[in-house]
N, CA, C and O atoms as a GROMACS GRO file, in nm:
protein
  408
    1MET      N    1   1.489   0.919  -6.968
    1MET     CA    2   1.430   0.984  -6.796
    1MET      C    3   1.353   0.889  -6.753
    1MET      O    4   1.334   0.791  -6.825
    2ASP      N    5   1.306   0.896  -6.654
    2ASP     CA    6   1.260   0.784  -6.568
    2ASP      C    7   1.066   0.830  -6.542
    2ASP      O    8   1.020   0.943  -6.559
    3SER      N    9   0.975   0.685  -6.491
    3SER     CA   10   0.884   0.708  -6.511
    3SER      C   11   0.817   0.890  -6.408
    3SER      O   12   0.733   0.973  -6.441
    4ALA      N   13   0.894   0.880  -6.304
    4ALA     CA   14   0.888   0.961  -6.215
    4ALA      C   15   0.892   1.150  -6.332
    4ALA      O   16   0.812   1.241  -6.312
    5GLU      N   17   0.973   1.153  -6.410
    5GLU     CA   18   1.036   1.291  -6.437
    5GLU      C   19   0.908   1.251  -6.581
    5GLU      O   20   0.811   1.322  -6.554
    6VAL      N   21   0.888   1.202  -6.660
    6VAL     CA   22   0.744   1.169  -6.719
    6VAL      C   23   0.593   1.253  -6.665
    6VAL      O   24   0.544   1.355  -6.714
    7GLU      N   25   0.560   1.202  -6.591
    7GLU     CA   26   0.436   1.213  -6.524
    7GLU      C   27   0.475   1.365  -6.468
    7GLU      O   28   0.412   1.453  -6.525
    8PHE      N   29   0.552   1.404  -6.384
    8PHE     CA   30   0.573   1.511  -6.419
    8PHE      C   31   0.564   1.621  -6.501
    8PHE      O   32   0.520   1.733  -6.474
    9LEU      N   33   0.619   1.569  -6.624
    9LEU     CA   34   0.618   1.697  -6.761
    9LEU      C   35   0.473   1.675  -6.803
    9LEU      O   36   0.424   1.753  -6.885
   10ALA      N   37   0.400   1.572  -6.752
   10ALA     CA   38   0.236   1.547  -6.799
   10ALA      C   39   0.163   1.562  -6.738
   10ALA      O   40   0.049   1.525  -6.768
   11GLU      N   41   0.196   1.637  -6.595
   11GLU     CA   42   0.155   1.704  -6.523
   11GLU      C   43   0.120   1.880  -6.580
   11GLU      O   44   0.033   1.951  -6.530
   12LYS      N   45   0.190   1.913  -6.669
   12LYS     CA   46   0.211   2.079  -6.699
   12LYS      C   47   0.115   2.077  -6.768
   12LYS      O   48   0.064   2.189  -6.779
   13GLU      N   49   0.045   1.970  -6.841
   13GLU     CA   50  -0.062   1.961  -6.976
   13GLU      C   51  -0.181   1.992  -6.969
   13GLU      O   52  -0.238   1.911  -6.896
   14THR      N   53  -0.290   2.115  -7.028
   14THR     CA   54  -0.399   2.189  -6.925
   14THR      C   55  -0.551   2.051  -6.981
   14THR      O   56  -0.586   1.978  -7.074
   15VAL      N   57  -0.579   2.082  -6.879
   15VAL     CA   58  -0.750   1.969  -6.883
   15VAL      C   59  -0.891   2.064  -6.830
   15VAL      O   60  -0.909   2.125  -6.725
   16THR      N   61  -0.948   2.052  -6.910
   16THR     CA   62  -1.100   2.140  -6.896
   16THR      C   63  -1.128   2.044  -6.739
   16THR      O   64  -1.115   1.929  -6.697
   17ILE      N   65  -1.166   2.162  -6.699
   17ILE     CA   66  -1.272   2.142  -6.555
   17ILE      C   67  -1.399   2.246  -6.517
   17ILE      O   68  -1.384   2.362  -6.555
   18ILE      N   69  -1.474   2.227  -6.472
   18ILE     CA   70  -1.589   2.322  -6.401
   18ILE      C   71  -1.547   2.292  -6.275
   18ILE      O   72  -1.481   2.202  -6.224
   19PRO      N   73  -1.612   2.405  -6.232
   19PRO     CA   74  -1.503   2.436  -6.095
   19PRO      C   75  -1.716   2.443  -6.013
   19PRO      O   76  -1.832   2.462  -6.048
   20ASN      N   77  -1.612   2.405  -5.865
   20ASN     CA   78  -1.780   2.435  -5.785
   20ASN      C   79  -1.797   2.558  -5.720
   20ASN      O   80  -1.899   2.585  -5.657
   21PHE      N   81  -1.695   2.637  -5.734
   21PHE     CA   82  -1.688   2.737  -5.673
   21PHE      C   83  -1.656   2.881  -5.750
   21PHE      O   84  -1.660   2.908  -5.870
   22SER      N   85  -1.624   2.956  -5.643
   22SER     CA   86  -1.592   3.102  -5.733
   22SER      C   87  -1.470   3.170  -5.652
   22SER      O   88  -1.450   3.184  -5.531
   23GLN      N   89  -1.392   3.208  -5.776
   23GLN     CA   90  -1.242   3.275  -5.738
   23GLN      C   91  -1.152   3.395  -5.822
   23GLN      O   92  -1.196   3.427  -5.932
   24GLY      N   93  -1.083   3.432  -5.794
   24GLY     CA   94  -1.047   3.580  -5.891
   24GLY      C   95  -0.902   3.516  -5.957
   24GLY      O   96  -0.852   3.424  -5.893
   25LYS      N   97  -0.844   3.552  -6.059
   25LYS     CA   98  -0.715   3.471  -6.044
   25LYS      C   99  -0.568   3.398  -6.011
   25LYS      O  100  -0.472   3.460  -5.965
   26ILE      N  101  -0.569   3.310  -6.031
   26ILE     CA  102  -0.424   3.238  -5.919
   26ILE      C  103  -0.336   3.269  -5.994
   26ILE      O  104  -0.364   3.244  -6.111
   27TYR      N  105  -0.198   3.335  -5.970
   27TYR     CA  106  -0.079   3.365  -5.979
   27TYR      C  107   0.017   3.269  -5.925
   27TYR      O  108   0.066   3.273  -5.812
   28LEU      N  109   0.045   3.159  -6.041
   28LEU     CA  110   0.149   3.021  -6.020
   28LEU      C  111   0.269   3.071  -6.062
   28LEU      O  112   0.289   3.184  -6.018
   29ILE      N  113   0.378   3.015  -6.148
   29ILE     CA  114   0.544   3.059  -6.135
   29ILE      C  115   0.450   3.015  -6.328
   29ILE      O  116   0.439   3.098  -6.419
   30GLY      N  117   0.417   2.914  -6.332
   30GLY     CA  118   0.376   2.910  -6.493
   30GLY      C  119   0.273   2.978  -6.568
   30GLY      O  120   0.221   2.950  -6.676
   31GLY      N  121   0.253   3.078  -6.480
   31GLY     CA  122   0.074   3.148  -6.570
   31GLY      C  123  -0.041   3.208  -6.457
   31GLY      O  124  -0.040   3.173  -6.339
   32GLU      N  125  -0.109   3.275  -6.496
   32GLU     CA  126  -0.203   3.301  -6.395
   32GLU      C  127  -0.319   3.175  -6.440
   32GLU      O  128  -0.307   3.106  -6.541
   33VAL      N  129  -0.432   3.164  -6.338
   33VAL     CA  130  -0.522   3.033  -6.435
   33VAL      C  131  -0.613   3.104  -6.369
   33VAL      O  132  -0.591   3.158  -6.260
   34GLY      N  133  -0.758   3.109  -6.451
   34GLY     CA  134  -0.861   3.179  -6.360
   34GLY      C  135  -0.911   3.282  -6.447
   34GLY      O  136  -0.827   3.319  -6.529
   35PRO      N  137  -0.968   3.312  -6.450
   35PRO     CA  138  -1.106   3.375  -6.248
   35PRO      C  139  -1.124   3.198  -6.333
   35PRO      O  140  -1.085   3.152  -6.440
   36PHE      N  141  -1.236   3.124  -6.170
   36PHE     CA  142  -1.266   3.105  -6.144
   36PHE      C  143  -1.421   3.091  -6.097
   36PHE      O  144  -1.450   3.121  -5.981
   37THR      N  145  -1.534   3.042  -6.198
   37THR     CA  146  -1.658   3.101  -6.196
   37THR      C  147  -1.736   2.900  -6.199
   37THR      O  148  -1.739   2.809  -6.281
   38GLY      N  149  -1.778   2.917  -6.078
   38GLY     CA  150  -1.885   2.779  -6.054
   38GLY      C  151  -1.967   2.793  -6.148
   38GLY      O  152  -2.046   2.884  -6.174
   39SER      N  153  -1.929   2.634  -6.230
   39SER     CA  154  -2.026   2.604  -6.326
   39SER      C  155  -1.998   2.641  -6.466
   39SER      O  156  -2.061   2.612  -6.567
   40LEU      N  157  -1.900   2.704  -6.454
   40LEU     CA  158  -1.860   2.762  -6.658
   40LEU      C  159  -1.684   2.715  -6.620
   40LEU      O  160  -1.608   2.728  -6.523
   41PRO      N  161  -1.677   2.647  -6.781
   41PRO     CA  162  -1.566   2.572  -6.809
   41PRO      C  163  -1.420   2.638  -6.784
   41PRO      O  164  -1.416   2.760  -6.801
   42LEU      N  165  -1.290   2.568  -6.744
   42LEU     CA  166  -1.188   2.634  -6.744
   42LEU      C  167  -1.088   2.592  -6.803
   42LEU      O  168  -1.101   2.481  -6.854
   43GLU      N  169  -1.010   2.631  -6.811
   43GLU     CA  170  -0.818   2.543  -6.872
   43GLU      C  171  -0.717   2.543  -6.765
   43GLU      O  172  -0.646   2.637  -6.728
   44VAL      N  173  -0.722   2.429  -6.725
   44VAL     CA  174  -0.592   2.445  -6.636
   44VAL      C  175  -0.486   2.304  -6.622
   44VAL      O  176  -0.507   2.189  -6.658
   45PRO      N  177  -0.382   2.358  -6.562
   45PRO     CA  178  -0.276   2.212  -6.528
   45PRO      C  179  -0.385   2.125  -6.503
   45PRO      O  180  -0.495   2.136  -6.448
   46LEU      N  181  -0.297   1.997  -6.583
   46LEU     CA  182  -0.334   1.855  -6.493
   46LEU      C  183  -0.342   1.805  -6.381
   46LEU      O  184  -0.402   1.701  -6.352
   47TRP      N  185  -0.244   1.919  -6.264
   47TRP     CA  186  -0.193   1.916  -6.144
   47TRP      C  187  -0.294   1.998  -6.041
   47TRP      O  188  -0.300   1.995  -5.918
   48LEU      N  189  -0.365   2.068  -6.129
   48LEU     CA  190  -0.412   2.134  -6.079
   48LEU      C  191  -0.558   2.116  -6.049
   48LEU      O  192  -0.645   2.176  -5.985
   49ALA      N  193  -0.552   2.042  -6.100
   49ALA     CA  194  -0.769   2.026  -6.173
   49ALA      C  195  -0.788   1.856  -6.082
   49ALA      O  196  -0.899   1.815  -6.046
   50VAL      N  197  -0.619   1.756  -6.051
   50VAL     CA  198  -0.644   1.634  -5.919
   50VAL      C  199  -0.638   1.745  -5.788
   50VAL      O  200  -0.735   1.744  -5.711
   51ASN      N  201  -0.560   1.814  -5.770
   51ASN     CA  202  -0.570   1.850  -5.679
   51ASN      C  203  -0.682   1.913  -5.591
   51ASN      O  204  -0.691   1.910  -5.469
   52LEU      N  205  -0.799   1.994  -5.717
   52LEU     CA  206  -0.927   2.048  -5.717
   52LEU      C  207  -1.001   1.955  -5.688
   52LEU      O  208  -1.084   1.950  -5.598
   53LYS      N  209  -0.966   1.857  -5.785
   53LYS     CA  210  -1.084   1.737  -5.784
   53LYS      C  211  -1.130   1.667  -5.626
   53LYS      O  212  -1.245   1.649  -5.584
   54GLN      N  213  -0.968   1.630  -5.543
   54GLN     CA  214  -0.930   1.549  -5.432
   54GLN      C  215  -0.969   1.631  -5.334
   54GLN      O  216  -0.974   1.577  -5.224
   55ARG      N  217  -1.006   1.776  -5.340
   55ARG     CA  218  -1.021   1.886  -5.258
   55ARG      C  219  -1.228   1.861  -5.309
   55ARG      O  220  -1.313   1.908  -5.233
   56GLN      N  221  -1.260   1.803  -5.407
   56GLN     CA  222  -1.396   1.814  -5.438
   56GLN      C  223  -1.426   1.954  -5.433
   56GLN      O  224  -1.532   1.986  -5.380
   57LYS      N  225  -1.332   2.061  -5.490
   57LYS     CA  226  -1.413   2.208  -5.570
   57LYS      C  227  -1.458   2.187  -5.674
   57LYS      O  228  -1.553   2.262  -5.696
   58CYS      N  229  -1.418   2.055  -5.833
   58CYS     CA  230  -1.434   1.997  -5.940
   58CYS      C  231  -1.498   1.917  -6.003
   58CYS      O  232  -1.550   1.821  -5.946
   59ARG      N  233  -1.504   1.927  -6.076
   59ARG     CA  234  -1.524   1.765  -6.236
   59ARG      C  235  -1.391   1.833  -6.298
   59ARG      O  236  -1.338   1.944  -6.302
   60ILE      N  237  -1.365   1.674  -6.354
   60ILE     CA  238  -1.284   1.712  -6.448
   60ILE      C  239  -1.359   1.671  -6.575
   60ILE      O  240  -1.433   1.573  -6.565
   61THR      N  241  -1.349   1.730  -6.683
   61THR     CA  242  -1.403   1.673  -6.768
   61THR      C  243  -1.310   1.597  -6.888
   61THR      O  244  -1.202   1.641  -6.928
   62PRO      N  245  -1.370   1.483  -6.931
   62PRO     CA  246  -1.259   1.397  -7.029
   62PRO      C  247  -1.192   1.510  -7.150
   62PRO      O  248  -1.232   1.622  -7.181
   63THR      N  249  -1.052   1.416  -7.212
   63THR     CA  250  -1.001   1.536  -7.300
   63THR      C  251  -1.140   1.482  -7.416
   63THR      O  252  -1.239   1.425  -7.370
   64ASP      N  253  -1.129   1.500  -7.513
   64ASP     CA  254  -1.163   1.493  -7.661
   64ASP      C  255  -1.085   1.332  -7.726
   64ASP      O  256  -1.145   1.248  -7.793
   65TRP      N  257  -0.965   1.327  -7.691
   65TRP     CA  258  -0.894   1.174  -7.668
   65TRP      C  259  -0.973   1.097  -7.621
   65TRP      O  260  -0.973   0.980  -7.662
   66MET      N  261  -1.064   1.137  -7.523
   66MET     CA  262  -1.050   0.959  -7.463
   66MET      C  263  -1.206   0.988  -7.494
   66MET      O  264  -1.255   0.938  -7.392
   67ASN      N  265  -1.240   1.003  -7.517
   67ASN     CA  266  -1.332   0.951  -7.575
   67ASN      C  267  -1.346   0.798  -7.650
   67ASN      O  268  -1.231   0.764  -7.676
   68VAL      N  269  -1.444   0.687  -7.696
   68VAL     CA  270  -1.377   0.557  -7.721
   68VAL      C  271  -1.401   0.561  -7.835
   68VAL      O  272  -1.346   0.461  -7.882
   69ASP      N  273  -1.459   0.624  -7.928
   69ASP     CA  274  -1.516   0.662  -8.061
   69ASP      C  275  -1.361   0.757  -8.144
   69ASP      O  276  -1.332   0.786  -8.260
   70LYS      N  277  -1.295   0.777  -8.004
   70LYS     CA  278  -1.203   0.874  -8.106
   70LYS      C  279  -1.077   0.777  -8.078
   70LYS      O  280  -0.996   0.755  -8.169
   71LEU      N  281  -1.062   0.724  -7.957
   71LEU     CA  282  -0.971   0.611  -7.989
   71LEU      C  283  -0.952   0.541  -8.083
   71LEU      O  284  -0.855   0.520  -8.156
   72GLU      N  285  -1.122   0.481  -8.071
   72GLU     CA  286  -1.123   0.346  -8.257
   72GLU      C  287  -1.079   0.453  -8.401
   72GLU      O  288  -1.063   0.416  -8.518
   73GLU      N  289  -1.074   0.517  -8.374
   73GLU     CA  290  -1.042   0.631  -8.530
   73GLU      C  291  -0.909   0.641  -8.504
   73GLU      O  292  -0.848   0.597  -8.601
   74ILE      N  293  -0.843   0.673  -8.429
   74ILE     CA  294  -0.726   0.667  -8.404
   74ILE      C  295  -0.685   0.482  -8.452
   74ILE      O  296  -0.602   0.422  -8.521
   75LYS      N  297  -0.761   0.461  -8.393
   75LYS     CA  298  -0.708   0.300  -8.397
   75LYS      C  299  -0.685   0.199  -8.483
   75LYS      O  300  -0.618   0.095  -8.488
   76ARG      N  301  -0.796   0.290  -8.579
   76ARG     CA  302  -0.832   0.197  -8.735
   76ARG      C  303  -0.736   0.352  -8.808
   76ARG      O  304  -0.734   0.343  -8.931
   77GLY      N  305  -0.688   0.437  -8.774
   77GLY     CA  306  -0.623   0.512  -8.841
   77GLY      C  307  -0.491   0.442  -8.883
   77GLY      O  308  -0.439   0.435  -8.994
   78GLU      N  309  -0.438   0.376  -8.722
   78GLU     CA  310  -0.300   0.291  -8.720
   78GLU      C  311  -0.273   0.162  -8.743
   78GLU      O  312  -0.179   0.087  -8.716
   79ILE      N  313  -0.432   0.147  -8.831
   79ILE     CA  314  -0.371  -0.040  -8.802
   79ILE      C  315  -0.446  -0.016  -9.007
   79ILE      O  316  -0.453  -0.129  -9.056
   80GLU      N  317  -0.493   0.093  -9.112
   80GLU     CA  318  -0.465   0.130  -9.260
   80GLU      C  319  -0.385   0.185  -9.222
   80GLU      O  320  -0.408   0.194  -9.342
   81SER      N  321  -0.284   0.253  -9.168
   81SER     CA  322  -0.150   0.330  -9.193
   81SER      C  323  -0.054   0.252  -9.225
   81SER      O  324  -0.050   0.136  -9.183
   82LYS      N  325   0.066   0.316  -9.328
   82LYS     CA  326   0.208   0.207  -9.340
   82LYS      C  327   0.301   0.265  -9.227
   82LYS      O  328   0.398   0.217  -9.169
   83TYR      N  329   0.215   0.417  -9.215
   83TYR     CA  330   0.333   0.493  -9.112
   83TYR      C  331   0.246   0.530  -9.003
   83TYR      O  332   0.123   0.530  -8.989
   84PHE      N  333   0.375   0.572  -8.904
   84PHE     CA  334   0.357   0.606  -8.761
   84PHE      C  335   0.254   0.695  -8.724
   84PHE      O  336   0.296   0.804  -8.685
   85THR      N  337   0.135   0.682  -8.725
   85THR     CA  338   0.052   0.719  -8.608
   85THR      C  339   0.065   0.863  -8.531
   85THR      O  340   0.132   0.855  -8.428
   86GLU      N  341   0.027   0.960  -8.555
   86GLU     CA  342   0.079   1.055  -8.397
   86GLU      C  343  -0.027   1.078  -8.348
   86GLU      O  344  -0.134   1.103  -8.402
   87MET      N  345   0.014   1.066  -8.184
   87MET     CA  346  -0.010   0.973  -8.108
   87MET      C  347  -0.096   1.167  -8.033
   87MET      O  348  -0.029   1.270  -8.028
   88PRO      N  349  -0.247   1.156  -7.989
   88PRO     CA  350  -0.329   1.249  -7.964
   88PRO      C  351  -0.266   1.329  -7.860
   88PRO      O  352  -0.353   1.410  -7.827
   89SER      N  353  -0.147   1.352  -7.782
   89SER     CA  354  -0.182   1.389  -7.733
   89SER      C  355   0.032   1.379  -7.632
   89SER      O  356   0.063   1.293  -7.550
   90LYS      N  357   0.093   1.453  -7.664
   90LYS     CA  358   0.271   1.384  -7.626
   90LYS      C  359   0.264   1.260  -7.470
   90LYS      O  360   0.318   1.152  -7.445
   91HIS      N  361   0.158   1.356  -7.390
   91HIS     CA  362   0.191   1.259  -7.287
   91HIS      C  363   0.023   1.163  -7.256
   91HIS      O  364  -0.056   1.196  -7.168
   92TYR      N  365   0.005   1.070  -7.331
   92TYR     CA  366  -0.120   1.082  -7.302
   92TYR      C  367  -0.138   0.911  -7.250
   92TYR      O  368  -0.252   0.866  -7.242
   93MET      N  369  -0.060   0.853  -7.226
   93MET     CA  370  -0.050   0.685  -7.153
   93MET      C  371  -0.009   0.776  -7.020
   93MET      O  372   0.020   0.698  -6.930
   94GLU      N  373   0.005   0.927  -6.972
   94GLU     CA  374   0.062   0.928  -6.814
   94GLU      C  375  -0.092   1.035  -6.771
   94GLU      O  376  -0.132   1.062  -6.658
   95MET      N  377  -0.166   1.088  -6.939
   95MET     CA  378  -0.271   1.146  -6.885
   95MET      C  379  -0.368   1.077  -6.804
   95MET      O  380  -0.409   1.091  -6.689
   96ALA      N  381  -0.406   0.951  -6.953
   96ALA     CA  382  -0.525   0.936  -6.906
   96ALA      C  383  -0.507   0.801  -6.750
   96ALA      O  384  -0.608   0.756  -6.696
   97GLN      N  385  -0.360   0.757  -6.703
   97GLN     CA  386  -0.344   0.725  -6.608
   97GLN      C  387  -0.350   0.814  -6.498
   97GLN      O  388  -0.335   0.767  -6.385
   98ILE      N  389  -0.363   0.892  -6.508
   98ILE     CA  390  -0.351   1.042  -6.383
   98ILE      C  391  -0.488   1.055  -6.381
   98ILE      O  392  -0.549   1.082  -6.277
   99LEU      N  393  -0.554   1.035  -6.514
   99LEU     CA  394  -0.726   1.118  -6.484
   99LEU      C  395  -0.768   0.960  -6.447
   99LEU      O  396  -0.756   0.946  -6.325
  100LEU      N  397  -0.804   0.860  -6.500
  100LEU     CA  398  -0.907   0.775  -6.421
  100LEU      C  399  -0.790   0.716  -6.264
  100LEU      O  400  -0.835   0.608  -6.226
  101ASN      N  401  -0.677   0.757  -6.184
  101ASN     CA  402  -0.655   0.758  -6.132
  101ASN      C  403  -0.695   0.790  -6.040
  101ASN      O  404  -0.710   0.714  -5.944
  102CYS      N  405  -0.729   0.928  -6.038
  102CYS     CA  406  -0.835   1.029  -5.918
  102CYS      C  407  -0.964   1.051  -5.904
  102CYS      O  408  -1.005   1.123  -5.813
   0.00000   0.00000   0.00000
C-alpha cells in the first residue's frame, strides 16, 4: 500500500468533536452520524471532523493517546518490555499528522 491508501484508511477512524451547530443525523454510506447538537461531544469519522473544522463548524478533541503523559507511558512500556508494544491506534501516525495539520 502506498501512503495515500493508508491515509485514506486512517480517515475512517473515529474521533470526538464538539460541534457548534445543531442538525439531525447525516446518512452516509458507512453509516449514520449524528444528531449534531451544539456543545455536545460526538464521535465522527476523521475525514468528517477535518472537513467540519476547516469550515469552522466544530472543535476536534484530542484522542486519549495523544496526551503527552499517555505517550510517555507507552514509551516507558516499550523500553521495559522485551516484546513488541501494541500501538495506541492502528493508524496512529497518519491520524496524528492529519490532526496536527488541520
